[in-house]
Backbone as a chain_set.jsonl record, in Angstrom:
{"seq": "MIKFIDVSFSYGKKLVLDNINLTINRGDFILFLGQNGSGKSTTVKLILNYLKGEKGLIERKYNDYCYMPEKTILPDYISIGEFLYDLSYISKNCNYEKYLEIFNMEKSALIGSLSKGNKQKVALIQLLMEDKDLYVLDEPTNGLDQESINILIKLLKEKNKQGKTVIVVTHYRKLFQRWKIKKYEFIEGKINEIS", "coords": {"N": [[-6.75, -3.31, 8.035], [-8.485, -4.005, 5.742], [-11.668, -3.148, 5.198], [-14.915, -3.886, 5.252], [-18.302, -2.291, 5.311], [-21.183, -2.651, 5.752], [-21.668, -3.074, 3.028], [-22.935, -3.432, -0.175], [-23.595, -5.294, -3.321], [-24.576, -5.25, -6.666], [-25.269, -6.895, -9.814], [-26.915, -5.576, -12.278], [-30.291, -6.621, -11.978], [-29.48, -8.521, -10.17], [-28.839, -9.423, -7.038], [-25.633, -9.698, -5.428], [-24.073, -9.425, -3.127], [-25.348, -8.551, -0.047], [-25.329, -6.375, 1.979], [-23.125, -6.648, 3.457], [-20.534, -7.278, 6.0], [-16.879, -7.036, 6.825], [-13.77, -7.726, 8.213], [-10.29, -7.702, 7.348], [-7.164, -8.04, 8.529], [-3.951, -6.956, 8.654], [-1.684, -9.411, 7.736], [-3.363, -11.636, 7.787], [-4.545, -14.828, 7.074], [-6.71, -15.92, 4.633], [-9.508, -17.661, 3.609], [-12.014, -17.767, 1.085], [-14.995, -19.291, 0.435], [-17.366, -20.965, -1.152], [-20.197, -21.367, -3.741], [-20.02, -21.126, -7.225], [-20.607, -17.803, -8.499], [-21.544, -16.959, -6.185], [-20.481, -14.555, -5.0], [-17.95, -14.368, -4.238], [-15.543, -13.91, -5.92], [-16.214, -11.325, -6.938], [-15.968, -10.041, -4.419], [-13.349, -9.839, -3.955], [-12.745, -8.108, -6.072], [-13.715, -5.672, -5.271], [-12.243, -5.591, -3.09], [-9.959, -4.874, -4.131], [-10.264, -2.766, -5.553], [-11.375, -2.982, -8.071], [-14.006, -2.683, -8.747], [-16.818, -0.612, -7.708], [-18.678, -0.529, -4.596], [-21.993, -0.591, -4.307], [-23.374, 0.451, -2.112], [-22.938, 1.31, 1.019], [-19.334, 1.259, 2.818], [-16.037, 0.761, 2.048], [-12.988, 0.273, 3.592], [-9.552, 0.48, 2.571], [-6.317, -0.232, 3.171], [-3.226, -0.754, 2.324], [-0.327, -0.998, 0.808], [0.83, -2.362, -1.629], [-0.132, -5.009, -3.985], [-0.329, -8.194, -5.272], [-2.302, -10.132, -7.554], [-3.905, -12.851, -8.872], [-6.012, -13.879, -11.028], [-8.958, -16.055, -11.606], [-8.684, -16.844, -14.476], [-5.962, -16.986, -16.2], [-4.058, -15.072, -18.394], [-1.331, -15.932, -20.854], [1.535, -15.38, -22.507], [1.987, -17.054, -25.451], [4.416, -17.517, -27.302], [6.779, -17.421, -26.098], [9.703, -18.395, -24.031], [9.524, -20.056, -20.653], [11.425, -19.181, -18.987], [12.326, -16.516, -20.323], [10.008, -15.065, -20.355], [9.563, -14.727, -17.348], [11.889, -13.703, -16.616], [11.876, -11.297, -18.199], [9.625, -10.011, -16.809], [10.716, -10.057, -13.988], [12.851, -8.334, -14.501], [11.352, -5.92, -14.959], [10.254, -5.456, -12.407], [12.019, -5.348, -10.631], [12.874, -7.607, -9.239], [14.543, -10.866, -8.815], [13.763, -13.144, -8.084], [12.588, -15.624, -9.292], [13.758, -17.835, -10.388], [14.076, -19.453, -7.904], [11.632, -20.524, -7.495], [11.143, -21.835, -9.894], [12.67, -23.819, -9.662], [11.374, -25.087, -7.28], [8.876, -25.71, -8.275], [9.825, -27.736, -10.175], [10.295, -26.826, -13.128], [10.925, -26.492, -16.514], [12.932, -24.095, -17.514], [13.347, -23.416, -20.242], [11.049, -24.16, -21.886], [8.527, -23.698, -24.258], [6.055, -21.62, -23.251], [3.299, -21.869, -24.781], [3.194, -24.644, -25.266], [2.656, -25.853, -23.049], [0.963, -27.879, -20.582], [-2.318, -27.513, -19.139], [-2.058, -27.594, -16.148], [0.888, -26.616, -15.846], [0.985, -24.474, -17.182], [-0.524, -23.23, -15.133], [0.982, -23.18, -13.059], [3.303, -21.307, -13.928], [1.589, -19.074, -13.867], [1.548, -18.919, -10.953], [3.864, -18.688, -10.17], [4.559, -16.518, -11.392], [3.117, -14.547, -9.502], [4.224, -15.36, -7.131], [6.914, -14.502, -7.053], [6.807, -11.842, -6.654], [7.457, -9.306, -4.293], [5.181, -8.626, -2.019], [2.502, -6.466, -0.182], [-0.168, -7.862, 0.072], [-1.313, -10.79, -1.256], [-3.416, -11.949, -3.285], [-5.373, -14.969, -4.743], [-7.363, -16.191, -6.925], [-9.029, -19.205, -7.37], [-6.724, -20.734, -7.277], [-5.966, -23.512, -7.438], [-6.579, -24.852, -9.949], [-6.279, -27.199, -12.327], [-4.104, -28.143, -11.134], [-1.854, -30.612, -9.807], [-2.176, -33.081, -6.732], [0.327, -32.875, -5.476], [1.428, -30.532, -6.346], [-0.166, -28.839, -5.431], [0.291, -29.101, -2.685], [2.54, -27.843, -2.554], [2.072, -25.31, -3.094], [0.647, -24.294, -1.036], [2.426, -24.504, 1.184], [4.14, -22.413, 0.12], [2.712, -20.314, 0.301], [1.929, -20.057, 2.869], [4.309, -19.447, 3.74], [4.761, -17.205, 2.784], [2.853, -15.854, 4.292], [3.81, -16.276, 6.988], [5.93, -14.508, 7.019], [4.559, -11.964, 7.374], [2.857, -11.276, 5.323], [-0.423, -10.7, 3.928], [-2.866, -12.842, 2.829], [-5.042, -13.882, 0.923], [-7.428, -16.454, -0.688], [-9.352, -17.715, -3.019], [-11.782, -19.943, -3.306], [-13.516, -23.101, -4.275], [-13.207, -25.724, -3.189], [-13.492, -27.19, -0.773], [-11.513, -28.611, 1.197], [-9.386, -27.57, 1.343], [-6.466, -26.271, 2.868], [-7.385, -27.39, 5.263], [-6.129, -28.613, 7.259], [-4.956, -26.293, 8.414], [-5.035, -23.383, 10.938], [-6.765, -21.173, 9.881], [-8.55, -18.176, 8.707], [-11.957, -18.806, 7.781], [-14.462, -17.892, 5.363], [-17.564, -18.175, 4.324], [-19.678, -17.925, 1.42], [-22.899, -17.361, 0.576], [-25.954, -16.891, -0.607], [-25.576, -14.078, -0.768], [-24.86, -13.262, 1.523], [-22.093, -13.107, 4.024], [-20.232, -15.55, 5.786], [-18.31, -16.249, 8.951], [-16.535, -19.382, 9.208], [-15.821, -22.071, 11.229]], "CA": [[-6.344, -3.226, 6.509], [-9.412, -3.973, 4.777], [-12.857, -3.237, 6.224], [-16.391, -3.65, 4.73], [-18.844, -1.979, 6.445], [-22.616, -2.806, 5.123], [-21.475, -3.376, 1.871], [-23.948, -4.352, -0.936], [-23.302, -5.127, -4.786], [-25.391, -6.07, -7.829], [-24.932, -7.107, -11.244], [-28.13, -5.561, -12.866], [-31.004, -6.949, -10.974], [-29.314, -9.928, -9.522], [-27.892, -9.119, -6.007], [-24.713, -10.752, -5.182], [-23.52, -9.066, -1.859], [-26.257, -7.97, 0.586], [-24.982, -5.772, 3.226], [-22.007, -7.533, 4.175], [-19.391, -6.664, 6.921], [-15.685, -8.228, 6.697], [-12.807, -7.238, 8.608], [-9.136, -8.521, 6.884], [-6.181, -7.566, 9.22], [-2.656, -7.228, 8.09], [-1.165, -10.48, 8.163], [-4.46, -12.556, 7.899], [-4.634, -15.862, 5.916], [-8.278, -15.853, 4.764], [-10.12, -18.369, 2.509], [-13.357, -17.519, 0.568], [-15.603, -20.592, 0.172], [-18.409, -20.933, -1.83], [-20.211, -21.825, -5.143], [-20.094, -20.192, -8.307], [-21.826, -17.023, -8.567], [-22.079, -16.598, -4.577], [-19.993, -13.526, -4.356], [-16.499, -14.511, -3.594], [-14.539, -13.181, -6.935], [-16.75, -9.921, -6.507], [-15.667, -9.268, -3.269], [-11.984, -9.678, -4.292], [-12.701, -6.9, -7.134], [-14.17, -4.853, -4.245], [-11.182, -5.405, -2.236], [-8.59, -4.589, -5.285], [-10.968, -1.497, -6.253], [-11.869, -3.012, -9.402], [-15.613, -2.714, -8.793], [-17.236, 0.207, -6.535], [-19.787, -1.044, -3.814], [-23.277, 0.377, -4.564], [-23.725, 0.657, -0.806], [-21.785, 0.931, 2.323], [-18.147, 1.574, 3.02], [-14.89, 0.017, 1.946], [-11.633, 0.916, 3.834], [-8.326, -0.351, 2.119], [-5.109, 0.255, 3.759], [-2.226, -1.627, 1.914], [0.873, -0.53, -0.045], [0.698, -2.816, -3.078], [-0.652, -6.383, -3.933], [-0.515, -9.042, -6.595], [-3.549, -10.737, -7.961], [-4.036, -13.995, -9.622], [-7.295, -14.061, -11.628], [-9.168, -17.247, -12.298], [-8.26, -17.454, -15.843], [-4.727, -16.063, -16.454], [-3.66, -15.184, -20.043], [-0.11, -15.941, -20.783], [1.873, -15.574, -24.137], [2.612, -18.436, -26.082], [5.423, -17.774, -27.973], [8.081, -17.085, -25.189], [9.935, -19.601, -23.083], [9.378, -19.609, -19.395], [12.49, -18.165, -18.58], [12.196, -15.319, -21.078], [8.765, -14.576, -19.553], [9.869, -14.677, -15.871], [13.267, -13.036, -16.53], [11.391, -9.98, -18.22], [8.962, -9.541, -15.638], [11.673, -9.712, -12.845], [13.678, -7.184, -14.743], [10.554, -4.612, -14.757], [9.965, -5.207, -10.969], [13.556, -5.522, -9.99], [12.903, -8.599, -8.463], [14.887, -11.748, -9.683], [13.407, -14.299, -7.347], [11.64, -16.358, -10.193], [14.745, -19.238, -10.418], [13.963, -20.443, -6.986], [10.427, -21.116, -7.884], [11.298, -22.863, -11.302], [13.181, -25.213, -9.315], [10.447, -25.774, -6.506], [7.914, -26.387, -9.226], [10.499, -28.471, -11.129], [9.618, -26.447, -14.153], [12.147, -26.265, -17.377], [12.573, -22.477, -18.204], [13.538, -23.1, -21.63], [10.01, -24.541, -22.316], [7.579, -22.637, -24.527], [4.752, -21.412, -22.61], [2.169, -22.271, -25.499], [3.464, -25.854, -25.395], [2.633, -26.387, -21.645], [-0.25, -28.238, -20.369], [-3.104, -26.681, -18.215], [-1.418, -27.43, -14.955], [2.075, -26.106, -15.992], [0.665, -22.792, -17.284], [-0.976, -22.42, -13.729], [2.344, -23.078, -12.155], [3.79, -20.264, -14.157], [1.131, -17.743, -13.277], [1.807, -18.824, -9.855], [5.182, -18.243, -10.068], [4.373, -14.797, -11.784], [2.633, -14.029, -8.397], [4.961, -15.54, -5.797], [8.05, -13.874, -6.91], [6.698, -10.786, -6.079], [7.426, -9.044, -2.684], [4.229, -7.492, -1.575], [1.922, -6.74, 1.289], [-0.971, -8.405, 0.011], [-1.763, -11.601, -2.326], [-4.861, -12.704, -3.732], [-5.486, -15.649, -5.794], [-8.793, -16.618, -7.223], [-9.246, -20.753, -7.855], [-5.166, -21.078, -7.926], [-5.419, -24.848, -7.845], [-7.29, -25.355, -11.053], [-5.389, -27.83, -13.176], [-2.793, -28.552, -10.261], [-1.953, -32.141, -9.148], [-2.069, -32.918, -5.255], [1.898, -32.485, -5.056], [1.738, -28.839, -6.746], [-1.239, -28.009, -4.49], [0.847, -29.077, -1.673], [3.795, -26.934, -2.687], [1.491, -23.976, -3.139], [-0.048, -24.023, 0.467], [3.537, -24.503, 1.934], [4.6, -21.489, -0.204], [1.708, -19.475, 0.785], [2.193, -20.112, 4.575], [5.909, -18.832, 4.078], [4.587, -15.711, 2.638], [1.973, -15.309, 5.6], [4.587, -16.136, 8.163], [6.518, -13.07, 6.681], [3.489, -10.955, 7.734], [1.883, -11.023, 4.264], [-1.656, -10.903, 3.878], [-3.019, -13.921, 1.824], [-6.652, -14.186, 0.532], [-7.349, -17.412, -1.355], [-10.712, -17.865, -3.059], [-11.87, -21.432, -3.734], [-14.697, -23.793, -4.01], [-12.461, -26.545, -2.837], [-13.535, -26.713, 0.693], [-10.578, -29.087, 1.921], [-8.053, -26.757, 0.947], [-5.884, -25.993, 4.051], [-8.258, -28.055, 6.277], [-5.11, -28.626, 8.547], [-4.222, -25.205, 8.738], [-5.744, -22.707, 11.232], [-6.891, -19.79, 9.071], [-9.963, -17.489, 8.683], [-12.713, -19.101, 6.563], [-15.546, -17.422, 4.987], [-18.485, -18.88, 3.216], [-20.607, -16.954, 0.716], [-24.361, -17.741, 0.56], [-27.055, -16.184, -1.162], [-25.629, -12.761, -0.874], [-24.04, -12.966, 2.979], [-20.884, -13.849, 4.366], [-20.264, -15.983, 7.328], [-17.08, -16.947, 9.176], [-16.77, -20.76, 9.775], [-14.716, -22.851, 11.877]], "C": [[-7.442, -3.01, 5.356], [-10.547, -4.03, 5.639], [-14.158, -2.903, 5.199], [-17.4, -3.057, 5.532], [-20.519, -1.698, 5.576], [-22.667, -2.62, 3.74], [-22.465, -4.186, 0.85], [-23.418, -4.017, -2.541], [-24.274, -6.095, -5.515], [-24.882, -6.053, -9.342], [-26.461, -6.925, -11.777], [-29.252, -5.617, -11.58], [-30.561, -7.896, -9.936], [-28.318, -9.137, -8.207], [-27.067, -9.837, -5.55], [-24.135, -10.567, -3.784], [-24.773, -8.336, -1.087], [-25.754, -7.465, 1.939], [-24.133, -6.614, 4.147], [-20.92, -6.759, 5.004], [-18.255, -7.854, 7.003], [-14.696, -7.215, 7.25], [-11.379, -8.117, 8.243], [-7.87, -7.52, 7.732], [-4.865, -7.694, 8.804], [-1.964, -8.649, 8.677], [-1.894, -11.543, 8.226], [-4.226, -13.633, 6.808], [-6.262, -15.943, 5.84], [-8.441, -16.803, 3.468], [-11.653, -17.913, 2.199], [-13.813, -18.667, -0.029], [-16.895, -19.939, -0.424], [-18.85, -21.38, -3.333], [-20.151, -21.022, -6.292], [-20.961, -19.274, -8.418], [-22.396, -16.481, -7.036], [-21.386, -15.188, -4.289], [-18.282, -13.157, -3.91], [-15.546, -13.638, -4.685], [-14.967, -11.405, -6.872], [-16.253, -9.136, -5.343], [-14.19, -8.889, -3.212], [-11.862, -8.456, -5.033], [-12.931, -5.613, -6.204], [-12.907, -4.521, -3.428], [-10.046, -4.664, -2.855], [-8.99, -2.982, -5.83], [-11.002, -1.623, -7.491], [-13.085, -2.599, -9.566], [-15.62, -1.434, -7.387], [-18.36, -0.408, -6.054], [-20.634, -0.01, -4.415], [-23.675, 1.165, -3.298], [-22.66, 0.358, 0.193], [-20.498, 1.761, 2.254], [-17.005, 0.669, 3.003], [-13.569, 0.734, 2.293], [-10.53, 0.063, 3.361], [-7.171, 0.201, 2.607], [-4.087, -0.858, 3.449], [-1.276, -0.94, 0.742], [0.656, -1.045, -1.541], [0.307, -4.275, -2.649], [-0.205, -6.984, -5.316], [-1.611, -9.755, -6.43], [-3.411, -11.774, -8.911], [-5.605, -14.465, -10.063], [-7.659, -15.666, -11.579], [-8.612, -17.862, -13.482], [-7.039, -16.251, -15.94], [-4.478, -16.099, -18.008], [-2.024, -15.001, -19.969], [0.414, -15.993, -22.237], [2.312, -16.817, -24.298], [3.96, -18.735, -26.483], [6.692, -17.504, -27.396], [8.438, -18.367, -24.369], [9.615, -18.961, -21.932], [10.132, -18.575, -18.783], [12.421, -16.934, -18.905], [10.884, -14.672, -20.147], [8.977, -13.687, -18.276], [11.043, -13.729, -15.737], [12.705, -11.496, -16.791], [10.481, -9.124, -17.162], [9.871, -9.243, -14.408], [12.564, -8.437, -12.912], [12.78, -5.772, -14.549], [10.355, -4.453, -13.302], [11.076, -5.201, -10.001], [13.467, -6.612, -9.114], [13.417, -10.018, -9.012], [14.656, -13.172, -8.926], [12.776, -15.783, -8.142], [12.321, -17.824, -10.086], [14.04, -20.165, -9.153], [12.532, -21.2, -7.123], [10.14, -22.137, -9.052], [11.896, -24.155, -10.692], [12.233, -26.113, -8.235], [9.489, -26.669, -6.921], [8.191, -27.532, -10.015], [10.066, -27.984, -12.536], [11.114, -26.096, -15.124], [12.027, -24.91, -17.804], [12.738, -22.443, -19.68], [12.312, -23.643, -22.664], [9.278, -23.373, -22.821], [6.375, -22.64, -23.82], [3.394, -21.938, -23.33], [2.124, -23.632, -25.502], [2.979, -26.504, -24.232], [1.137, -26.882, -21.533], [-0.939, -27.093, -19.625], [-2.54, -26.399, -16.779], [0.005, -26.862, -14.957], [1.874, -24.605, -16.17], [0.177, -22.288, -16.016], [0.383, -22.211, -12.914], [3.0, -21.82, -12.745], [3.007, -19.001, -13.74], [1.292, -17.915, -11.784], [2.883, -18.207, -9.398], [5.251, -16.752, -10.299], [4.011, -14.054, -10.235], [3.61, -14.181, -7.125], [6.128, -14.946, -5.736], [8.135, -12.381, -6.55], [6.758, -10.623, -4.626], [6.282, -7.829, -2.382], [3.359, -7.48, -0.615], [0.536, -7.646, 1.275], [-0.956, -9.423, -1.43], [-2.807, -12.314, -2.121], [-4.948, -13.573, -4.812], [-6.746, -16.389, -5.911], [-8.594, -18.177, -8.173], [-7.602, -21.072, -8.214], [-5.342, -22.422, -8.022], [-5.868, -25.515, -9.064], [-6.07, -25.838, -11.799], [-4.043, -28.429, -12.409], [-2.866, -30.023, -9.968], [-1.724, -31.792, -7.542], [-0.714, -32.493, -5.016], [1.938, -30.939, -5.43], [0.976, -28.198, -5.716], [-0.68, -28.197, -3.103], [2.058, -28.188, -1.368], [2.921, -25.657, -2.574], [1.285, -23.645, -1.847], [1.225, -23.923, 1.143], [4.122, -23.005, 1.545], [3.787, -20.259, 0.399], [1.724, -19.207, 2.181], [3.186, -19.544, 4.54], [5.509, -17.526, 4.054], [3.695, -15.012, 4.079], [3.038, -15.401, 6.722], [5.378, -15.012, 8.246], [5.601, -11.866, 6.861], [2.793, -10.489, 6.441], [0.564, -11.395, 4.247], [-2.24, -11.781, 2.771], [-4.477, -14.207, 1.732], [-6.712, -15.27, -0.77], [-9.076, -17.508, -1.601], [-10.892, -19.139, -3.87], [-13.174, -22.186, -3.585], [-14.368, -25.135, -3.304], [-12.332, -26.645, -1.275], [-12.614, -27.385, 1.712], [-9.422, -28.591, 1.898], [-7.81, -26.261, 2.059], [-6.763, -26.449, 5.158], [-7.523, -28.264, 7.535], [-4.518, -27.338, 9.038], [-5.636, -24.348, 9.51], [-5.957, -21.329, 10.683], [-8.187, -19.501, 9.091], [-10.574, -18.171, 7.474], [-13.739, -18.433, 6.747], [-16.175, -18.134, 3.959], [-19.611, -17.755, 2.72], [-21.897, -17.753, 0.429], [-25.201, -16.974, 0.592], [-26.853, -14.555, -0.432], [-24.829, -12.308, 0.597], [-23.191, -13.483, 3.198], [-20.619, -14.242, 5.754], [-18.989, -16.644, 7.61], [-17.407, -18.433, 9.766], [-15.671, -21.163, 10.373], [-14.105, -23.943, 11.024]], "O": [[-7.41, -2.223, 4.409], [-10.575, -4.742, 6.643], [-14.305, -1.876, 4.537], [-17.312, -3.422, 6.704], [-20.827, -0.686, 4.947], [-23.63, -2.045, 3.232], [-22.743, -5.373, 1.019], [-22.985, -2.939, -2.947], [-24.657, -7.222, -5.2], [-24.161, -5.188, -9.838], [-27.219, -7.895, -11.76], [-29.197, -4.956, -10.543], [-31.219, -8.055, -8.908], [-27.319, -8.448, -8.412], [-27.544, -10.881, -5.106], [-23.697, -11.583, -3.245], [-25.197, -7.372, -1.723], [-25.805, -8.194, 2.93], [-24.395, -7.103, 5.246], [-20.504, -5.667, 4.619], [-18.436, -9.061, 7.162], [-14.71, -6.041, 6.878], [-11.281, -9.208, 8.805], [-7.769, -6.323, 7.462], [-4.612, -8.867, 8.532], [-1.772, -8.875, 9.872], [-1.345, -12.548, 8.677], [-3.744, -13.309, 5.723], [-6.967, -16.017, 6.846], [-7.695, -16.748, 2.491], [-12.417, -17.726, 3.146], [-13.173, -19.135, -0.97], [-17.336, -18.802, -0.259], [-17.965, -21.733, -4.112], [-20.32, -19.847, -5.965], [-22.142, -19.621, -8.459], [-23.394, -15.793, -6.821], [-21.769, -14.641, -3.255], [-17.696, -12.165, -3.478], [-14.849, -12.725, -4.242], [-14.161, -10.479, -6.782], [-16.14, -7.912, -5.277], [-13.776, -7.899, -2.608], [-10.94, -7.698, -4.729], [-12.305, -4.582, -6.451], [-12.582, -3.369, -3.141], [-9.291, -3.94, -2.206], [-8.206, -2.204, -6.375], [-10.738, -0.658, -8.208], [-13.321, -2.074, -10.655], [-14.822, -1.331, -6.455], [-19.136, -0.878, -6.886], [-20.281, 1.07, -4.888], [-24.193, 2.281, -3.34], [-21.8, -0.523, 0.206], [-20.522, 2.859, 1.697], [-16.937, -0.189, 3.883], [-13.067, 1.589, 1.564], [-10.542, -1.109, 3.737], [-7.089, 1.405, 2.361], [-4.037, -1.833, 4.198], [-1.819, -0.362, -0.2], [0.364, -0.3, -2.477], [0.342, -4.732, -1.507], [0.2, -6.32, -6.27], [-1.982, -10.059, -5.296], [-2.694, -11.504, -9.875], [-6.239, -15.319, -9.443], [-6.742, -16.486, -11.52], [-8.179, -19.01, -13.584], [-7.154, -15.033, -15.8], [-4.703, -17.088, -18.706], [-1.475, -14.17, -19.245], [-0.225, -16.6, -23.097], [2.895, -17.529, -23.48], [4.593, -19.756, -26.215], [7.672, -17.355, -28.126], [7.61, -19.234, -24.088], [9.423, -17.748, -21.856], [9.779, -17.518, -18.259], [12.437, -16.096, -18.004], [11.062, -13.794, -19.303], [8.73, -12.494, -18.103], [11.12, -13.005, -14.744], [12.905, -10.591, -15.98], [10.603, -7.95, -16.814], [9.73, -8.156, -13.848], [12.939, -7.716, -11.988], [13.275, -4.733, -14.111], [10.277, -3.293, -12.898], [10.984, -5.065, -8.781], [14.114, -6.473, -8.076], [12.602, -10.47, -9.816], [15.328, -14.17, -9.191], [12.571, -16.832, -7.532], [11.671, -18.823, -9.779], [13.571, -21.291, -9.32], [12.416, -22.395, -6.852], [9.239, -22.97, -9.146], [11.678, -25.293, -11.109], [12.209, -27.343, -8.192], [9.177, -27.775, -6.478], [7.322, -28.256, -10.501], [9.417, -28.816, -13.171], [12.133, -25.592, -14.651], [11.036, -24.571, -18.45], [12.29, -21.493, -20.322], [12.422, -23.625, -23.89], [9.242, -22.294, -22.229], [5.682, -23.657, -23.79], [2.477, -22.382, -22.639], [1.001, -24.076, -25.743], [2.844, -27.726, -24.302], [0.235, -26.416, -22.229], [-0.425, -25.987, -19.454], [-2.523, -25.276, -16.275], [0.358, -26.584, -13.811], [2.42, -23.716, -15.517], [0.357, -21.109, -15.712], [0.699, -21.211, -12.27], [3.335, -21.083, -11.817], [3.595, -18.002, -13.326], [1.144, -16.832, -11.217], [2.943, -17.389, -8.48], [5.844, -15.938, -9.592], [4.644, -13.056, -9.892], [3.752, -13.306, -6.272], [6.608, -14.736, -4.622], [9.162, -11.781, -6.234], [6.307, -11.435, -3.818], [6.403, -6.607, -2.463], [3.297, -8.545, -0.002], [0.137, -8.124, 2.337], [-0.647, -8.95, -2.523], [-3.127, -13.058, -1.194], [-4.637, -13.104, -5.906], [-7.125, -17.152, -5.022], [-8.151, -18.261, -9.319], [-7.279, -21.586, -9.285], [-4.692, -22.778, -9.005], [-5.567, -26.696, -9.239], [-5.048, -25.166, -11.936], [-3.14, -29.045, -12.975], [-3.963, -30.577, -9.902], [-1.287, -30.733, -7.091], [-0.639, -31.579, -4.195], [2.554, -30.185, -4.676], [1.353, -27.165, -5.165], [-1.158, -27.444, -2.254], [2.475, -27.875, -0.253], [3.326, -24.911, -1.683], [1.797, -22.588, -1.479], [1.149, -22.985, 1.936], [4.568, -22.335, 2.476], [4.369, -19.318, 0.938], [1.515, -18.065, 2.59], [3.246, -18.804, 5.522], [5.743, -16.732, 4.965], [3.915, -13.952, 4.665], [3.074, -14.402, 7.441], [5.588, -14.481, 9.337], [5.992, -10.775, 6.445], [2.191, -9.416, 6.439], [0.354, -12.558, 4.592], [-2.04, -11.33, 1.643], [-5.0, -14.844, 2.646], [-6.099, -14.977, -1.796], [-9.911, -17.413, -0.701], [-10.28, -19.37, -4.913], [-13.919, -21.811, -2.68], [-15.34, -25.695, -2.797], [-11.346, -26.289, -0.629], [-12.677, -27.034, 2.89], [-8.451, -29.145, 2.415], [-8.77, -25.689, 2.575], [-6.805, -25.659, 6.101], [-8.031, -28.154, 8.651], [-3.693, -27.304, 9.951], [-6.799, -24.424, 9.114], [-5.267, -20.399, 11.1], [-9.012, -20.35, 9.428], [-10.014, -18.204, 6.378], [-14.165, -18.205, 7.879], [-15.633, -18.614, 2.963], [-20.226, -16.958, 3.429], [-21.753, -18.902, 0.01], [-25.417, -16.288, 1.591], [-27.703, -13.976, 0.244], [-24.295, -11.209, 0.745], [-23.13, -14.588, 2.66], [-20.735, -13.491, 6.722], [-18.507, -17.456, 6.821], [-18.298, -18.664, 10.583], [-14.579, -20.669, 10.095], [-13.192, -24.636, 11.471]]}, "num_chains": 1, "name": "protein.A"}
């Protein structure tokens, strides 16, 4: 589905990815671990074709994807329900109410009045309501309490059981520790699979 062959990438003189090789198959659940600046988000942007590798080959075979960046911008002066309804109308997918209930969100609340954690939930619902081949989430647990993190993990596992590919970028090493999923650690421009 996605294959990196001897891929390198730099920002100016700073080498971020150094000759990395990576294979992600359809239906994989992948965790990217590492400190800030280690190349996790850069790898995601290369996967999604937002960046071009300077060296090497990247093969991408997926029909469509959903991406939740680390910093999501949401409109302030609209209710949660209106925002998600408009999105569902555009994408012909009206599955958002299920997720509002799961996350215990009040659809009449204005997005601008929400806490950081509740804004994060809206961004997650925006992603989860879509039916795509590939789901990519960059630091999705920011601002979430433990109960919401547990809900998110369960929902992502459900997507994965449906044959969807899931990639989660995080510095939170204990995330998904009870699940048998592929974990890759980014250190000094290299990527290593860890058990």
